[in-house]
C-alpha positions as CSV (number, residue, x, y, z in Angstrom):
1,M,101.5,117.3,3.6
2,Q,103.9,117.6,6.7
3,T,103.9,114.8,9.3
4,F,104.1,116.6,12.8
5,A,104.4,113.7,14.2
6,T,107.6,113.5,16.1
7,R,110.0,110.6,16.8
8,R,110.3,110.0,20.8
9,R,114.3,110.5,21.2
10,R,116.3,108.6,24.3
11,V,116.6,111.8,26.3
12,D,113.0,111.8,26.6
13,V,113.1,108.3,28.8
14,P,114.3,109.8,31.4
15,R,112.6,112.8,31.4
16,F,109.3,110.4,31.6
17,L,110.8,108.2,34.6
18,L,111.9,111.2,36.3
19,S,108.2,112.9,36.3
20,V,106.7,109.7,37.0
21,S,109.2,108.8,39.6
22,F,107.5,112.3,41.1
23,I,103.8,111.7,40.6
24,F,104.7,108.8,42.6
25,L,106.4,110.8,45.5
26,L,103.6,113.3,45.9
27,L,101.7,111.0,46.5
28,L,103.5,109.3,49.2
29,V,104.0,112.0,50.8
30,T,99.8,112.7,49.9
31,F,99.2,109.3,51.6
32,S,101.5,109.8,54.4
33,V,99.8,113.5,55.8
34,A,96.7,112.1,55.4
35,H,97.6,109.0,57.5
36,A,99.3,111.7,60.0
37,A,96.3,113.7,60.3
38,L,93.5,110.7,61.2
39,N,96.1,109.5,63.4
40,M,96.6,113.1,65.1
41,Y,92.4,112.6,64.9
42,G,92.9,109.9,67.4
43,K,95.3,111.1,69.4
44,F,93.1,113.9,70.1
45,A,89.8,111.8,70.8
46,E,91.9,109.9,73.0
47,A,93.1,112.9,75.3
48,A,89.9,114.3,75.5
49,A,88.1,110.9,77.0
50,S,90.9,110.6,79.2
51,N,90.2,114.5,80.0
52,D,86.8,113.6,81.0
53,A,87.4,110.6,83.0
54,S,90.4,112.3,84.6
55,Q,87.9,115.5,85.5
56,Q,85.0,112.8,86.8
57,N,87.9,111.4,88.7
58,L,88.7,114.3,90.2
59,K,85.1,115.4,91.1
60,D,84.9,111.7,93.1
61,L,88.1,113.0,94.7
62,Q,86.8,116.1,96.3
63,T,83.7,114.6,97.4
64,Q,85.8,112.9,99.2
65,E,88.3,115.3,101.0
66,A,85.2,116.5,102.1
67,S,83.4,113.3,103.6
68,V,86.9,112.6,105.3
69,Q,87.4,116.6,106.5
70,A,84.3,116.6,108.1
71,Q,85.3,113.2,109.8
72,V,88.2,114.9,111.4
73,D,86.6,117.9,111.7
74,A,83.9,115.6,113.9
75,L,87.4,113.8,116.3
76,V,89.0,117.8,116.8
77,T,86.0,117.7,119.3
78,P,85.3,115.8,122.1
79,E,82.1,115.3,121.6
80,G,83.5,113.6,118.3
81,Q,85.8,111.2,120.0
82,E,83.2,110.1,122.7
83,A,80.6,109.4,119.6
84,Q,83.2,107.3,117.5
85,L,84.6,105.9,120.1
86,R,81.0,104.4,121.3
87,Q,80.0,103.5,118.2
88,S,83.5,101.8,117.1
89,Y,84.1,99.6,120.5
90,G,80.7,99.8,122.4
91,V,82.4,101.3,125.3
92,A,79.9,103.3,127.6
93,L,80.5,105.7,130.9
94,P,80.1,104.0,134.8
95,G,76.8,104.3,135.4
96,E,75.5,103.7,131.8
97,G,73.6,100.7,130.9
98,E,72.2,99.1,127.5
99,I,68.4,99.1,127.5
100,Q,66.7,96.1,124.9
101,L,63.6,96.6,123.8
102,V,61.4,92.8,123.7
103,Q,58.6,92.6,121.3
104,K,55.6,90.4,123.6
105,N,54.7,87.8,121.6
106,D,51.2,86.1,122.9
107,A,48.8,84.1,122.2
108,T,46.6,86.2,123.4
109,T,46.5,88.6,121.1
110,A,45.8,86.4,117.8
111,P,43.1,88.0,116.1
112,A,39.3,86.6,117.0
113,A,38.2,85.5,113.4
114,S,40.9,82.7,114.3
115,Q,39.4,81.7,117.5
116,G,36.3,80.5,115.2
117,G,33.0,81.7,115.3
118,N,30.5,82.7,112.4
119,I,31.8,82.1,109.0
120,F,30.0,85.8,107.4
121,V,32.1,87.4,110.0
122,Q,35.4,85.9,109.3
123,I,34.8,86.9,105.8
124,L,33.7,90.3,106.3
125,R,36.9,90.8,108.5
126,A,39.0,89.8,105.9
127,L,37.5,91.4,103.1
128,F,36.7,95.0,105.8
129,V,40.9,95.2,107.4
130,W,39.8,98.1,110.6
């Protein structure tokens, strides 16, 4: 009977080591590329979030610019300057005076129910306020 088993030669060992090292190198390159792709995805997500925040900041600044522009436009006219001076410093033109409104607090305006009287009338007034 013929045997097909061959004896390993010393020449096969370097070839085996070379193939194992090549497979290890391919695995290393594969994991490096996968890691780089995940990092790139993270950077893209961070950039998108930063872009959204900057767009919101831009809208806020444009709103603020419009408000400041309206204030500047109001201060260009003499009426706007006068209104700003009156509001900021409380100045008045000669002959103008300040009017103070004071609410009158009298004991005579107290409700009649608190002055005594019939208890049934007081209960009705408490329940049906008209």
